[in-house]
N, C-alpha and C positions, 0 to 999 in steps of 0.2 A: 577547632578542638573545643570540647566542653569546658565549663568552668571547673568541674571536678578534676578533669585531666590537667588543667593548668595549675590547680592547687597541688596536685601530686608532683608536678614538675618542680614546684617551689619547695614544698615541704618534704617530699621524698618518702621512701620506705626503706627499711632495712633489706639489703639484698647481698648475695655473695657474688664475687667477681665472675663466676662461671654460670650465673643465672641466665636463663633464656630471656631475651628481651623481644618486645613486640613493637612493630612500627605503628605509631599513632598519627604521624603527620610526615609528609614528604613533599619537597618542591625542588625542582631543578632550576638553577640560576640561568637566566636567558643569555643569549649571546652578547647583549649589550651591557651586561652587568659590570659596573666598575667595582674594584676591590672595596668591600664594606665589611665591618665587623659582623660576625655571625649573630651577636645579640641584637644589634640594630636591624640586621637583615630579617630576623624572625619577628621582631616587634612590628615591622611594617606589614607583616603578612598574617599574624595571628590576632584575632579579635580578643581584647581584654588582656593580652599578654604584656606584662610589665618587664622592664629590663632586669629588675631584681629576680623575678621568677626565672627568666631565661638563664641568667648568670648562675643561679643556684642549680638549675637543671644541668648546666654544663659541668659544674663541680662534681655532680653525681654520675657523670658519664652518659647522660640522657641525650645530649646534643651530639650529633655525628655528621661528619661530612665525608662522603664517599666511603661510608660504612665504618669509619674510624672516629672514636671520641675526640673532640676538640675542645680547647679552652674558649671562653667567651670572646677573647680578642682575636680569634682566627679570622682572617680576611677571606670572605667568600668571593670567588671569582667566577667568570663565565663558565658554564658547564658543570659546576659543582652540584652534587646531589646532597641536599641538606635534609636530615631526618631527625625526628624526635621519637625516642623510644621509652617504654615503661616496662616494668617486670610482670605485666599481665596483659592479656589480649585486649584490644579495644572492644567496647561494647556500647552500642547505641541503646539507651535505656527506653524500653517500650513500656508506656504506662498502661497497666492492665487493670480494669475494674475488678474488684474482688468483694464478695459479700462478707464484710468484716463488721462485727458489732461496733456501733459508735454510741457514745454517751452524749447525746445532743441536749444541750442546755437551753438553746434558743435558736429559732429559725424563722426567717421571713423570706420574701421573694428576692432579697438582695444579698443576704449574708447568713452565716451560721456560726454559732458558738459551740464548740465541742470541749468536753472535759477529757483530756488525753489520759489514758491509763499507763501505768508503769510498764516498761519493756517494749512499748510501741515506738518504732522509728517513724518520724514525721513524714519524710519523703524518700523515694528510692535513691539509691546511690550505690557505689561499688561495695559489694558484699551484702547489700539489702535491696534486691530488685523487686521483691513482692512482700506482701504482708504489712505494708506501711499504711499510715493514716491516709495518704494521698490515694492509694489503691482503694481503700474503703470509701473515700469521698467520691471518687469517680463512679463507683457503683451506685452510690446514693443519689448523685446529681445527674450522671450521664455525661456531663461535660464540666470542665473547670477552666476559668480564664487564666492567662499567663502574661505577665509583663515581659516585654521583649528581652529574652535572656536565653542562655544555653542551659540554665539550671532547671532540673526536673521538679519544680515546686509550684505547680499550678494552684491558684487560689490562695496561696500563702503569702501574707504580708510579713509574717514573723514565724518563728519556730521555737521549740524547746527541746532539750536533750532527751534521748531515748528513755532514760530512767528517771526523768523529772515528770511529775504529774501536773495536771491542771489545765487552765483555760487557754484556748486558741481561737482566734477569729479567722474565718475563711470567707473569701468573697465569691460571689456567683457570677459576676461579670467584670469586664476589664476596667470600666470606670470606677466601680466600687473598689476593686483591688488597687488601682492607682491612688485613689483618695486615701485608703487605709495606709498604704505604703508611705504616702506623704506625711501622714500624722506620726508614724513611727520615726521617719527621718527627722522631723522637727521636734521630737521628744514630747509631743502633746498627749500621748497615750498614758493613761494611768495604769501602772502595773505594780502589784504587791505580791511578793513571794514569802513563803514561810520556810524556815530552815532550822535544823538542829545541828549545832556545831560543837566540836570538841573544845573543852576547856571553859573557864569562867571568863566571859567577855567583860573587860574591866568597866567600861562605861555603859550606862543605861541606854544611851543613844549616841549616835555618831554618824559621821560621813567618811566613807572610804573614797579618797580622790587619788587614785594610783593608776598610772599608765599600764596597759597590758600589752604583752608581746608574745610571740612564739618562743618557746625555749630552744636555745641553740643545740641542746643535747637531744631533745625529743620534740620535733616540730608539731606534734599533736597536742602537746601540753602548753597551756597558757600560764605565763608567770607575770608577776607584778614588777614594775620598775619605776624609778623616779626620773628616768631618762626620757624626756619628751621626744627626742629624735629617734629613739628605738621603738617606742610603744605608741599606742593610741589611748587618748584620755578616756577614763571610765570612772563614773561616779555612782556609788551605791550609798543610800541612806538607810540606816538600820535602827531598830528599837528592840530592846530586850523585853521579851514577854514573860519568861520564866527562867529561873536558875536552878540547876540540879547539882551544883558543886563541880563535877567533872565535865559537865556539858551545859549548853545554854540554848534555849529556844528563842529565836529572833524572827522578826519580820523585816523585810527589805523592800525598799522602793527604788526602782531603777530610774536614774536620770539619763543614762545612756543604755545601749543594748548590745554590748560586746559578747563575743563567743565566750562561754563559760564564765561570764562576769562575776556572778556571786561566788561560784566555786573557787575561782582564782583569787578574788579579793580576800575572802576569809582565809584561804591558804596563806596568802601574803601576811595576814595579821597573826598567823600562828593558830588559827581556829578552823582547821579543815572541817568540811562537812562530815557529819557522822555517816559512816559506811560508804564514803565516796572512794571507791577502789582506785579510780583514775588518779586521784591526788593523795593517796595514802591514808584516807579516812577509814579504811577497812581494817586498820590496826588499832590497838588500844593505845590511845595517845595521852591518856591521863589516868591517874589512879592505878598505875601498873603494878604497884606493890601490894595491892589488896586482893587477895584470892577470891573473896566472894563477889567483888566488883568485876573481876575478870570473867567469872562464870556468868554473871548477869549480862555483861556486854556480849559475850559469845551467843547467848540465847536471844538477845535483842537483835543481833545481826540476822539471825534466822527469821525473826518476825518481820524485819524490814531489810531484805537483801538488796538494797540499792541506796543511792545517796538520798539523804533526807532533805528534799527540796520539792516544793509544791507551789505552782502558780495559782494563787488563791483569789486574786482580784484583777479584773480587766475593765478599764473604762475608756471610752472614746466617743467621738461625735459620729452619729450615724451618717454615712456618706450621702444618703438620699433625703431622709426626713429631717436631718440636722438636729435630732434630739440627742441629748446626753445619755449615753448608754453606760450602765455599770453592772457588772456581773460578779458574783462572789461564789466560790466553790469551797465547801468545807474540806478538811483534811481527809485523804483517803484512809481506809481502815488500817493499813499497815503503819502509816505515820502516826495516826491517833493512838494506836496500841503501843507503839514505841514510847511516845510521850507519857502515856499512862503508866507504863512500866517504870520510867524514870521517876515520876512523881511518887509512886509507891516505894521505890527503893530509897529515894531521898528521905521520905517521911520515916521509914523504918530505921535508917542508919545515919541520917543527917550528914551526908557526904559533903565535905568541903575541901577546897584545895589549900 
């Protein structure tokens, strides 16, 4: 099974009891099979499958023996037919080259730096099989390397969210990709993001050292926790660049690279990113009693219809030349216009909390 399917087994999707399910994996226990818990049975057969993933899948009814849902402690015996199902048909993702415009910042024979535009998905996945950055890169290169994995992310040592803009590095061969991935793993990559967050951030600079985990209520949402056993440690350093009373413009440097790290960290602090619909930032979270501010925000949402997050700086050691590479990308037009609107509004009305 692919990594994406395994994630779906773990995190699940909302579905009704009478939804149609589709088989994604099936195995029949051989004649010599001694009784063994189904979670251990599947762990031995599925690459990258963790016991936690399989147990969560069983809770959702995705693990079945002889066509009936079973709990994770069910003992598989000889002749049992064990299946994993999901509420959508299996699909092998075919990577199709597409002529998609790319904003190329730098390119040599080993790697490429691209400035990703808002709304562009980085790599194909369930619901986004075409029109992604990878599809465009395949057209540009003709071939992309891939580290041994089921993930359809050729050439990518890292990624940024669909509605986040900014710098990404793409490798042209396996050795370069492996070298870059190693730098990300050891946190030696320099990354700086710019963000507009709700509210007046109290300190001019600070460090958010908060563990991140999947929300039990919605497994697509990342939440902060101080429980080291439940979450993974994530560290974000920030500096305040400008204050607008009811919003703050900050820069962030990542010490770790967790999913939704900046978005989840600032949500945890009570300063959700501006217009981040996934975390509630598309609501007016400050200055709610001021009509002119309400109108101003609604119009600014239209100017920047996405979360205010931009990957502005990317630095690393070139895998081949060993030179220190540093790239900077100015704010995209929508982000810059949103900030300019806040500056003017604050200058005219002196908004404070």
